Structure formats: C-alpha cells, structure tokens
Jmol script that loads the backbone (N, CA, C; Angstrom):
load data "model"
ATOM      1  N   UNK A   1      13.099  41.157  49.697  1.00  0.00           N
ATOM      2  CA  UNK A   1      12.375  41.415  48.474  1.00  0.00           C
ATOM      3  C   UNK A   1      13.113  42.472  47.676  1.00  0.00           C
ATOM      4  N   UNK A   2      13.976  42.024  46.858  1.00  0.00           N
ATOM      5  CA  UNK A   2      14.748  42.941  46.043  1.00  0.00           C
ATOM      6  C   UNK A   2      14.150  42.920  44.644  1.00  0.00           C
ATOM      7  N   UNK A   3      13.437  43.947  44.281  1.00  0.00           N
ATOM      8  CA  UNK A   3      12.783  43.949  42.982  1.00  0.00           C
ATOM      9  C   UNK A   3      13.015  45.277  42.290  1.00  0.00           C
ATOM     10  N   UNK A   4      12.763  45.299  41.003  1.00  0.00           N
ATOM     11  CA  UNK A   4      12.931  46.525  40.244  1.00  0.00           C
ATOM     12  C   UNK A   4      11.865  47.548  40.590  1.00  0.00           C
ATOM     13  N   UNK A   5      10.720  47.115  41.128  1.00  0.00           N
ATOM     14  CA  UNK A   5       9.645  48.036  41.485  1.00  0.00           C
ATOM     15  C   UNK A   5      10.137  49.067  42.499  1.00  0.00           C
ATOM     16  N   UNK A   6      10.802  48.585  43.549  1.00  0.00           N
ATOM     17  CA  UNK A   6      11.318  49.497  44.568  1.00  0.00           C
ATOM     18  C   UNK A   6      12.423  50.385  44.034  1.00  0.00           C
ATOM     19  N   UNK A   7      13.241  49.860  43.137  1.00  0.00           N
ATOM     20  CA  UNK A   7      14.330  50.644  42.571  1.00  0.00           C
ATOM     21  C   UNK A   7      13.804  51.760  41.680  1.00  0.00           C
ATOM     22  N   UNK A   8      12.756  51.473  40.921  1.00  0.00           N
ATOM     23  CA  UNK A   8      12.203  52.476  40.017  1.00  0.00           C
ATOM     24  C   UNK A   8      11.638  53.649  40.795  1.00  0.00           C
ATOM     25  N   UNK A   9      10.944  53.369  41.880  1.00  0.00           N
ATOM     26  CA  UNK A   9      10.312  54.430  42.647  1.00  0.00           C
ATOM     27  C   UNK A   9      11.194  54.963  43.763  1.00  0.00           C
ATOM     28  N   UNK A  10      12.446  54.538  43.810  1.00  0.00           N
ATOM     29  CA  UNK A  10      13.387  55.075  44.775  1.00  0.00           C
ATOM     30  C   UNK A  10      13.159  54.591  46.197  1.00  0.00           C
ATOM     31  N   UNK A  11      12.383  53.556  46.372  1.00  0.00           N
ATOM     32  CA  UNK A  11      12.126  53.011  47.702  1.00  0.00           C
ATOM     33  C   UNK A  11      12.362  51.507  47.659  1.00  0.00           C
ATOM     34  N   UNK A  12      13.618  51.075  47.924  1.00  0.00           N
ATOM     35  CA  UNK A  12      13.926  49.648  47.799  1.00  0.00           C
ATOM     36  C   UNK A  12      13.159  48.764  48.767  1.00  0.00           C
ATOM     37  N   UNK A  13      12.588  49.345  49.835  1.00  0.00           N
ATOM     38  CA  UNK A  13      11.825  48.516  50.769  1.00  0.00           C
ATOM     39  C   UNK A  13      10.487  48.095  50.178  1.00  0.00           C
ATOM     40  N   UNK A  14      10.051  48.787  49.107  1.00  0.00           N
ATOM     41  CA  UNK A  14       8.816  48.399  48.441  1.00  0.00           C
ATOM     42  C   UNK A  14       9.118  47.299  47.439  1.00  0.00           C
ATOM     43  N   UNK A  15       8.365  46.257  47.471  1.00  0.00           N
ATOM     44  CA  UNK A  15       8.561  45.174  46.511  1.00  0.00           C
ATOM     45  C   UNK A  15       7.241  44.509  46.211  1.00  0.00           C
ATOM     46  N   UNK A  16       7.170  43.877  45.076  1.00  0.00           N
ATOM     47  CA  UNK A  16       5.959  43.151  44.706  1.00  0.00           C
ATOM     48  C   UNK A  16       5.885  41.886  45.542  1.00  0.00           C
ATOM     49  N   UNK A  17       4.688  41.527  45.964  1.00  0.00           N
ATOM     50  CA  UNK A  17       4.514  40.343  46.795  1.00  0.00           C
ATOM     51  C   UNK A  17       4.706  39.085  45.958  1.00  0.00           C
ATOM     52  N   UNK A  18       5.352  38.117  46.572  1.00  0.00           N
ATOM     53  CA  UNK A  18       5.511  36.822  45.947  1.00  0.00           C
ATOM     54  C   UNK A  18       4.924  35.775  46.881  1.00  0.00           C
ATOM     55  N   UNK A  19       4.370  34.764  46.307  1.00  0.00           N
ATOM     56  CA  UNK A  19       3.772  33.693  47.094  1.00  0.00           C
ATOM     57  C   UNK A  19       4.565  32.433  46.806  1.00  0.00           C
ATOM     58  N   UNK A  20       5.368  32.020  47.751  1.00  0.00           N
ATOM     59  CA  UNK A  20       6.166  30.814  47.567  1.00  0.00           C
ATOM     60  C   UNK A  20       7.117  30.911  46.389  1.00  0.00           C
ATOM     61  N   UNK A  21       7.683  32.078  46.140  1.00  0.00           N
ATOM     62  CA  UNK A  21       8.603  32.266  45.033  1.00  0.00           C
ATOM     63  C   UNK A  21       7.909  32.444  43.690  1.00  0.00           C
ATOM     64  N   UNK A  22       6.588  32.451  43.674  1.00  0.00           N
ATOM     65  CA  UNK A  22       5.818  32.571  42.441  1.00  0.00           C
ATOM     66  C   UNK A  22       4.956  33.812  42.518  1.00  0.00           C
ATOM     67  N   UNK A  23       5.055  34.650  41.535  1.00  0.00           N
ATOM     68  CA  UNK A  23       4.229  35.853  41.539  1.00  0.00           C
ATOM     69  C   UNK A  23       2.785  35.472  41.237  1.00  0.00           C
ATOM     70  N   UNK A  24       1.805  36.097  41.927  1.00  0.00           N
ATOM     71  CA  UNK A  24       0.398  35.741  41.690  1.00  0.00           C
ATOM     72  C   UNK A  24      -0.021  35.889  40.236  1.00  0.00           C
ATOM     73  N   UNK A  25       0.554  36.843  39.506  1.00  0.00           N
ATOM     74  CA  UNK A  25       0.192  37.003  38.098  1.00  0.00           C
ATOM     75  C   UNK A  25       0.582  35.765  37.290  1.00  0.00           C
ATOM     76  N   UNK A  26       1.628  35.056  37.710  1.00  0.00           N
ATOM     77  CA  UNK A  26       2.032  33.842  37.008  1.00  0.00           C
ATOM     78  C   UNK A  26       0.994  32.738  37.191  1.00  0.00           C
ATOM     79  N   UNK A  27       0.242  32.785  38.279  1.00  0.00           N
ATOM     80  CA  UNK A  27      -0.788  31.773  38.498  1.00  0.00           C
ATOM     81  C   UNK A  27      -1.922  31.893  37.485  1.00  0.00           C
ATOM     82  N   UNK A  28      -2.157  33.091  36.972  1.00  0.00           N
ATOM     83  CA  UNK A  28      -3.186  33.257  35.943  1.00  0.00           C
ATOM     84  C   UNK A  28      -2.802  32.428  34.724  1.00  0.00           C
ATOM     85  N   UNK A  29      -1.544  32.474  34.336  1.00  0.00           N
ATOM     86  CA  UNK A  29      -1.075  31.691  33.199  1.00  0.00           C
ATOM     87  C   UNK A  29      -1.242  30.201  33.474  1.00  0.00           C
ATOM     88  N   UNK A  30      -0.949  29.778  34.708  1.00  0.00           N
ATOM     89  CA  UNK A  30      -1.090  28.370  35.055  1.00  0.00           C
ATOM     90  C   UNK A  30      -2.537  27.915  34.959  1.00  0.00           C
ATOM     91  N   UNK A  31      -3.463  28.742  35.405  1.00  0.00           N
ATOM     92  CA  UNK A  31      -4.868  28.335  35.340  1.00  0.00           C
ATOM     93  C   UNK A  31      -5.360  28.255  33.902  1.00  0.00           C
ATOM     94  N   UNK A  32      -4.807  29.080  33.037  1.00  0.00           N
ATOM     95  CA  UNK A  32      -5.217  29.065  31.633  1.00  0.00           C
ATOM     96  C   UNK A  32      -4.672  27.828  30.922  1.00  0.00           C
ATOM     97  N   UNK A  33      -3.407  27.505  31.173  1.00  0.00           N
ATOM     98  CA  UNK A  33      -2.761  26.420  30.421  1.00  0.00           C
ATOM     99  C   UNK A  33      -2.952  25.045  31.034  1.00  0.00           C
ATOM    100  N   UNK A  34      -3.628  24.961  32.135  1.00  0.00           N
ATOM    101  CA  UNK A  34      -3.774  23.686  32.842  1.00  0.00           C
ATOM    102  C   UNK A  34      -4.441  22.624  31.970  1.00  0.00           C
ATOM    103  N   UNK A  35      -5.389  23.006  31.137  1.00  0.00           N
ATOM    104  CA  UNK A  35      -6.094  22.040  30.312  1.00  0.00           C
ATOM    105  C   UNK A  35      -5.242  21.545  29.149  1.00  0.00           C
ATOM    106  N   UNK A  36      -4.268  22.336  28.718  1.00  0.00           N
ATOM    107  CA  UNK A  36      -3.404  21.921  27.605  1.00  0.00           C
ATOM    108  C   UNK A  36      -2.233  21.073  28.073  1.00  0.00           C
ATOM    109  N   UNK A  37      -1.696  21.386  29.230  1.00  0.00           N
ATOM    110  CA  UNK A  37      -0.484  20.725  29.696  1.00  0.00           C
ATOM    111  C   UNK A  37      -0.780  19.381  30.348  1.00  0.00           C
ATOM    112  N   UNK A  38      -1.824  19.311  31.131  1.00  0.00           N
ATOM    113  CA  UNK A  38      -2.125  18.100  31.899  1.00  0.00           C
ATOM    114  C   UNK A  38      -3.232  17.285  31.232  1.00  0.00           C
ATOM    115  N   UNK A  39      -2.959  16.784  30.053  1.00  0.00           N
ATOM    116  CA  UNK A  39      -3.980  16.074  29.281  1.00  0.00           C
ATOM    117  C   UNK A  39      -4.264  14.670  29.813  1.00  0.00           C
ATOM    118  N   UNK A  40      -3.356  14.081  30.594  1.00  0.00           N
ATOM    119  CA  UNK A  40      -3.545  12.712  31.063  1.00  0.00           C
ATOM    120  C   UNK A  40      -4.394  12.627  32.330  1.00  0.00           C
ATOM    121  N   UNK A  41      -4.711  13.748  32.918  1.00  0.00           N
ATOM    122  CA  UNK A  41      -5.519  13.768  34.137  1.00  0.00           C
ATOM    123  C   UNK A  41      -6.980  13.917  33.742  1.00  0.00           C
ATOM    124  N   UNK A  42      -7.861  13.279  34.511  1.00  0.00           N
ATOM    125  CA  UNK A  42      -9.288  13.356  34.218  1.00  0.00           C
ATOM    126  C   UNK A  42      -9.761  14.798  34.234  1.00  0.00           C
ATOM    127  N   UNK A  43     -10.692  15.087  33.357  1.00  0.00           N
ATOM    128  CA  UNK A  43     -11.187  16.450  33.204  1.00  0.00           C
ATOM    129  C   UNK A  43     -11.840  16.987  34.488  1.00  0.00           C
ATOM    130  N   UNK A  44     -12.485  16.122  35.238  1.00  0.00           N
ATOM    131  CA  UNK A  44     -13.131  16.537  36.490  1.00  0.00           C
ATOM    132  C   UNK A  44     -12.076  17.083  37.454  1.00  0.00           C
ATOM    133  N   UNK A  45     -10.943  16.392  37.543  1.00  0.00           N
ATOM    134  CA  UNK A  45      -9.871  16.850  38.430  1.00  0.00           C
ATOM    135  C   UNK A  45      -9.248  18.148  37.925  1.00  0.00           C
ATOM    136  N   UNK A  46      -9.129  18.284  36.621  1.00  0.00           N
ATOM    137  CA  UNK A  46      -8.594  19.524  36.052  1.00  0.00           C
ATOM    138  C   UNK A  46      -9.517  20.714  36.347  1.00  0.00           C
ATOM    139  N   UNK A  47     -10.802  20.483  36.253  1.00  0.00           N
ATOM    140  CA  UNK A  47     -11.767  21.551  36.527  1.00  0.00           C
ATOM    141  C   UNK A  47     -11.671  21.975  37.990  1.00  0.00           C
ATOM    142  N   UNK A  48     -11.542  20.995  38.879  1.00  0.00           N
ATOM    143  CA  UNK A  48     -11.394  21.322  40.305  1.00  0.00           C
ATOM    144  C   UNK A  48     -10.108  22.091  40.572  1.00  0.00           C
ATOM    145  N   UNK A  49      -9.007  21.654  39.959  1.00  0.00           N
ATOM    146  CA  UNK A  49      -7.730  22.354  40.118  1.00  0.00           C
ATOM    147  C   UNK A  49      -7.814  23.767  39.555  1.00  0.00           C
ATOM    148  N   UNK A  50      -8.421  23.901  38.401  1.00  0.00           N
ATOM    149  CA  UNK A  50      -8.612  25.205  37.764  1.00  0.00           C
ATOM    150  C   UNK A  50      -9.425  26.132  38.679  1.00  0.00           C
ATOM    151  N   UNK A  51     -10.510  25.628  39.229  1.00  0.00           N
ATOM    152  CA  UNK A  51     -11.354  26.429  40.125  1.00  0.00           C
ATOM    153  C   UNK A  51     -10.610  26.788  41.409  1.00  0.00           C
ATOM    154  N   UNK A  52      -9.843  25.855  41.944  1.00  0.00           N
ATOM    155  CA  UNK A  52      -9.069  26.125  43.156  1.00  0.00           C
ATOM    156  C   UNK A  52      -8.049  27.239  42.915  1.00  0.00           C
ATOM    157  N   UNK A  53      -7.357  27.177  41.791  1.00  0.00           N
ATOM    158  CA  UNK A  53      -6.382  28.228  41.480  1.00  0.00           C
ATOM    159  C   UNK A  53      -7.063  29.578  41.295  1.00  0.00           C
ATOM    160  N   UNK A  54      -8.243  29.579  40.678  1.00  0.00           N
ATOM    161  CA  UNK A  54      -8.971  30.840  40.513  1.00  0.00           C
ATOM    162  C   UNK A  54      -9.401  31.415  41.859  1.00  0.00           C
ATOM    163  N   UNK A  55      -9.851  30.579  42.762  1.00  0.00           N
ATOM    164  CA  UNK A  55     -10.236  31.057  44.088  1.00  0.00           C
ATOM    165  C   UNK A  55      -9.018  31.642  44.811  1.00  0.00           C
ATOM    166  N   UNK A  56      -7.870  30.970  44.689  1.00  0.00           N
ATOM    167  CA  UNK A  56      -6.634  31.503  45.295  1.00  0.00           C
ATOM    168  C   UNK A  56      -6.274  32.861  44.691  1.00  0.00           C
ATOM    169  N   UNK A  57      -6.405  32.982  43.378  1.00  0.00           N
ATOM    170  CA  UNK A  57      -6.085  34.253  42.723  1.00  0.00           C
ATOM    171  C   UNK A  57      -7.016  35.369  43.165  1.00  0.00           C
ATOM    172  N   UNK A  58      -8.281  35.055  43.323  1.00  0.00           N
ATOM    173  CA  UNK A  58      -9.229  36.068  43.790  1.00  0.00           C
ATOM    174  C   UNK A  58      -8.869  36.495  45.211  1.00  0.00           C
ATOM    175  N   UNK A  59      -8.475  35.542  46.059  1.00  0.00           N
ATOM    176  CA  UNK A  59      -8.057  35.878  47.426  1.00  0.00           C
ATOM    177  C   UNK A  59      -6.807  36.751  47.409  1.00  0.00           C
ATOM    178  N   UNK A  60      -5.840  36.436  46.543  1.00  0.00           N
ATOM    179  CA  UNK A  60      -4.629  37.257  46.428  1.00  0.00           C
ATOM    180  C   UNK A  60      -4.971  38.661  45.947  1.00  0.00           C
ATOM    181  N   UNK A  61      -5.875  38.753  44.987  1.00  0.00           N
ATOM    182  CA  UNK A  61      -6.262  40.060  44.450  1.00  0.00           C
ATOM    183  C   UNK A  61      -6.948  40.910  45.514  1.00  0.00           C
ATOM    184  N   UNK A  62      -7.848  40.291  46.266  1.00  0.00           N
ATOM    185  CA  UNK A  62      -8.527  41.028  47.339  1.00  0.00           C
ATOM    186  C   UNK A  62      -7.502  41.480  48.379  1.00  0.00           C
ATOM    187  N   UNK A  63      -6.578  40.597  48.741  1.00  0.00           N
ATOM    188  CA  UNK A  63      -5.512  40.966  49.678  1.00  0.00           C
ATOM    189  C   UNK A  63      -4.653  42.097  49.155  1.00  0.00           C
ATOM    190  N   UNK A  64      -4.352  42.069  47.855  1.00  0.00           N
ATOM    191  CA  UNK A  64      -3.571  43.142  47.246  1.00  0.00           C
ATOM    192  C   UNK A  64      -4.299  44.473  47.249  1.00  0.00           C
ATOM    193  N   UNK A  65      -5.592  44.437  46.945  1.00  0.00           N
ATOM    194  CA  UNK A  65      -6.372  45.678  46.958  1.00  0.00           C
ATOM    195  C   UNK A  65      -6.493  46.236  48.379  1.00  0.00           C
ATOM    196  N   UNK A  66      -6.711  45.364  49.352  1.00  0.00           N
ATOM    197  CA  UNK A  66      -6.799  45.823  50.739  1.00  0.00           C
ATOM    198  C   UNK A  66      -5.476  46.442  51.176  1.00  0.00           C
ATOM    199  N   UNK A  67      -4.367  45.783  50.851  1.00  0.00           N
ATOM    200  CA  UNK A  67      -3.052  46.308  51.202  1.00  0.00           C
ATOM    201  C   UNK A  67      -2.798  47.644  50.520  1.00  0.00           C
ATOM    202  N   UNK A  68      -3.150  47.737  49.258  1.00  0.00           N
ATOM    203  CA  UNK A  68      -2.949  48.982  48.512  1.00  0.00           C
ATOM    204  C   UNK A  68      -3.771  50.125  49.099  1.00  0.00           C
ATOM    205  N   UNK A  69      -5.038  49.859  49.389  1.00  0.00           N
ATOM    206  CA  UNK A  69      -5.881  50.910  49.945  1.00  0.00           C
ATOM    207  C   UNK A  69      -5.422  51.297  51.354  1.00  0.00           C
ATOM    208  N   UNK A  70      -4.948  50.324  52.145  1.00  0.00           N
ATOM    209  CA  UNK A  70      -4.414  50.642  53.472  1.00  0.00           C
ATOM    210  C   UNK A  70      -3.171  51.515  53.373  1.00  0.00           C
ATOM    211  N   UNK A  71      -2.289  51.192  52.430  1.00  0.00           N
ATOM    212  CA  UNK A  71      -1.078  51.992  52.234  1.00  0.00           C
ATOM    213  C   UNK A  71      -1.437  53.414  51.812  1.00  0.00           C
ATOM    214  N   UNK A  72      -2.366  53.546  50.869  1.00  0.00           N
ATOM    215  CA  UNK A  72      -2.760  54.877  50.418  1.00  0.00           C
ATOM    216  C   UNK A  72      -3.448  55.660  51.529  1.00  0.00           C
ATOM    217  N   UNK A  73      -4.240  54.975  52.344  1.00  0.00           N
ATOM    218  CA  UNK A  73      -4.907  55.644  53.456  1.00  0.00           C
ATOM    219  C   UNK A  73      -3.881  56.113  54.489  1.00  0.00           C
ATOM    220  N   UNK A  74      -2.895  55.253  54.796  1.00  0.00           N
ATOM    221  CA  UNK A  74      -1.886  55.588  55.807  1.00  0.00           C
ATOM    222  C   UNK A  74      -0.968  56.722  55.358  1.00  0.00           C
ATOM    223  N   UNK A  75      -0.679  56.792  54.065  1.00  0.00           N
ATOM    224  CA  UNK A  75       0.243  57.825  53.570  1.00  0.00           C
ATOM    225  C   UNK A  75      -0.480  59.060  53.061  1.00  0.00           C
ATOM    226  N   UNK A  76      -1.809  59.003  52.970  1.00  0.00           N
ATOM    227  CA  UNK A  76      -2.569  60.161  52.504  1.00  0.00           C
ATOM    228  C   UNK A  76      -2.612  60.312  50.996  1.00  0.00           C
ATOM    229  N   UNK A  77      -2.194  59.277  50.263  1.00  0.00           N
ATOM    230  CA  UNK A  77      -2.239  59.324  48.799  1.00  0.00           C
ATOM    231  C   UNK A  77      -3.671  59.091  48.323  1.00  0.00           C
ATOM    232  N   UNK A  78      -4.059  59.709  47.212  1.00  0.00           N
ATOM    233  CA  UNK A  78      -5.399  59.442  46.673  1.00  0.00           C
ATOM    234  C   UNK A  78      -5.466  58.034  46.083  1.00  0.00           C
ATOM    235  N   UNK A  79      -6.637  57.431  46.164  1.00  0.00           N
ATOM    236  CA  UNK A  79      -6.844  56.083  45.649  1.00  0.00           C
ATOM    237  C   UNK A  79      -7.159  56.128  44.154  1.00  0.00           C
ATOM    238  N   UNK A  80      -6.674  55.119  43.423  1.00  0.00           N
ATOM    239  CA  UNK A  80      -6.952  54.952  41.990  1.00  0.00           C
ATOM    240  C   UNK A  80      -6.746  56.263  41.235  1.00  0.00           C
ATOM    241  N   UNK A  81      -5.565  56.812  41.381  1.00  0.00           N
ATOM    242  CA  UNK A  81      -5.296  58.121  40.794  1.00  0.00           C
ATOM    243  C   UNK A  81      -4.740  58.052  39.369  1.00  0.00           C
ATOM    244  N   UNK A  82      -4.433  56.860  38.906  1.00  0.00           N
ATOM    245  CA  UNK A  82      -3.872  56.759  37.557  1.00  0.00           C
ATOM    246  C   UNK A  82      -4.555  55.635  36.778  1.00  0.00           C
ATOM    247  N   UNK A  83      -4.224  55.542  35.525  1.00  0.00           N
ATOM    248  CA  UNK A  83      -4.841  54.556  34.639  1.00  0.00           C
ATOM    249  C   UNK A  83      -4.485  53.128  35.058  1.00  0.00           C
ATOM    250  N   UNK A  84      -3.290  52.921  35.590  1.00  0.00           N
ATOM    251  CA  UNK A  84      -2.866  51.585  36.011  1.00  0.00           C
ATOM    252  C   UNK A  84      -3.768  51.062  37.127  1.00  0.00           C
ATOM    253  N   UNK A  85      -4.076  51.889  38.106  1.00  0.00           N
ATOM    254  CA  UNK A  85      -4.955  51.478  39.190  1.00  0.00           C
ATOM    255  C   UNK A  85      -6.369  51.218  38.716  1.00  0.00           C
ATOM    256  N   UNK A  86      -6.867  52.087  37.842  1.00  0.00           N
ATOM    257  CA  UNK A  86      -8.228  51.914  37.323  1.00  0.00           C
ATOM    258  C   UNK A  86      -8.340  50.657  36.473  1.00  0.00           C
ATOM    259  N   UNK A  87      -7.358  50.425  35.617  1.00  0.00           N
ATOM    260  CA  UNK A  87      -7.396  49.235  34.767  1.00  0.00           C
ATOM    261  C   UNK A  87      -7.242  47.965  35.601  1.00  0.00           C
ATOM    262  N   UNK A  88      -6.438  48.017  36.655  1.00  0.00           N
ATOM    263  CA  UNK A  88      -6.308  46.867  37.542  1.00  0.00           C
ATOM    264  C   UNK A  88      -7.631  46.541  38.217  1.00  0.00           C
ATOM    265  N   UNK A  89      -8.326  47.583  38.662  1.00  0.00           N
ATOM    266  CA  UNK A  89      -9.627  47.379  39.312  1.00  0.00           C
ATOM    267  C   UNK A  89     -10.646  46.803  38.322  1.00  0.00           C
ATOM    268  N   UNK A  90     -10.699  47.352  37.118  1.00  0.00           N
ATOM    269  CA  UNK A  90     -11.633  46.866  36.099  1.00  0.00           C
ATOM    270  C   UNK A  90     -11.307  45.426  35.709  1.00  0.00           C
ATOM    271  N   UNK A  91     -10.018  45.118  35.560  1.00  0.00           N
ATOM    272  CA  UNK A  91      -9.606  43.764  35.201  1.00  0.00           C
ATOM    273  C   UNK A  91     -10.013  42.764  36.272  1.00  0.00           C
ATOM    274  N   UNK A  92      -9.817  43.117  37.535  1.00  0.00           N
ATOM    275  CA  UNK A  92     -10.173  42.197  38.601  1.00  0.00           C
ATOM    276  C   UNK A  92     -11.683  42.036  38.734  1.00  0.00           C
ATOM    277  N   UNK A  93     -12.441  43.082  38.453  1.00  0.00           N
ATOM    278  CA  UNK A  93     -13.899  42.958  38.473  1.00  0.00           C
ATOM    279  C   UNK A  93     -14.348  41.967  37.401  1.00  0.00           C
ATOM    280  N   UNK A  94     -13.803  42.112  36.187  1.00  0.00           N
ATOM    281  CA  UNK A  94     -14.157  41.172  35.116  1.00  0.00           C
ATOM    282  C   UNK A  94     -13.666  39.759  35.427  1.00  0.00           C
ATOM    283  N   UNK A  95     -12.491  39.654  36.028  1.00  0.00           N
ATOM    284  CA  UNK A  95     -11.946  38.331  36.385  1.00  0.00           C
ATOM    285  C   UNK A  95     -12.859  37.642  37.382  1.00  0.00           C
ATOM    286  N   UNK A  96     -13.347  38.379  38.372  1.00  0.00           N
ATOM    287  CA  UNK A  96     -14.222  37.799  39.391  1.00  0.00           C
ATOM    288  C   UNK A  96     -15.614  37.480  38.850  1.00  0.00           C
ATOM    289  N   UNK A  97     -16.029  38.118  37.757  1.00  0.00           N
ATOM    290  CA  UNK A  97     -17.353  37.892  37.196  1.00  0.00           C
ATOM    291  C   UNK A  97     -17.403  36.696  36.240  1.00  0.00           C
ATOM    292  N   UNK A  98     -16.263  36.067  35.965  1.00  0.00           N
ATOM    293  CA  UNK A  98     -16.247  34.921  35.052  1.00  0.00           C
ATOM    294  C   UNK A  98     -17.069  33.774  35.609  1.00  0.00           C
ATOM    295  N   UNK A  99     -17.581  32.975  34.703  1.00  0.00           N
ATOM    296  CA  UNK A  99     -18.293  31.754  35.126  1.00  0.00           C
ATOM    297  C   UNK A  99     -17.323  30.607  35.149  1.00  0.00           C
TER     298      UNK A  99
END
end "model"
wireframe off; spacefill off
backbone 0.3
color backbone group
C-alpha cells in the first residue's frame, strides 16, 4: 500500500484501505450514477444493486471507524480531535440515515 497518505504523515506503512483496487469512496459515486449509466436494466434490479452497494459502503464505513478508534486507543491518541474526524462522523451518520 504505497499511498500519499503515509508519505504526508511520515509513516509509509500507513495507507488508505482499498477494496479490490477500488477505494470505498469511489463506490459512493458508483451508487449515485448507477441510474444514469445503466438505463437498459430494469429499475427493480437497479434499485437492488443500489441498495446492495449502499449496504457495502455502510459496512466499510463501520469497519473504518472501528479500525480508526482501535488505532487511536492503542496509540493513546484522542478520538475525533480535528474537524476532519468530526465531519467524517457527521457525514456517515447522515449517510446511514438516508431512506
């Protein structure tokens, strides 16, 4: 996992998680554009695919939060100490509350 995240913070062993070569944030874009790109597929199947991708994203987000909190607990760092962490938490709460 060679990413700019580890280089910026001086710890190359740290890297953003990828799932099958695809970053989880890219899946959000896929779930949004699924209705525009796949117009020849029945709407019922698109809705199921859309819901499946959202469930996967929620699972990835929960896994990311658990990993983050475990890392902070193990290293003694305070949790949600900056605006990026707080905004990420608020964004995921709103994402999970969607109908």
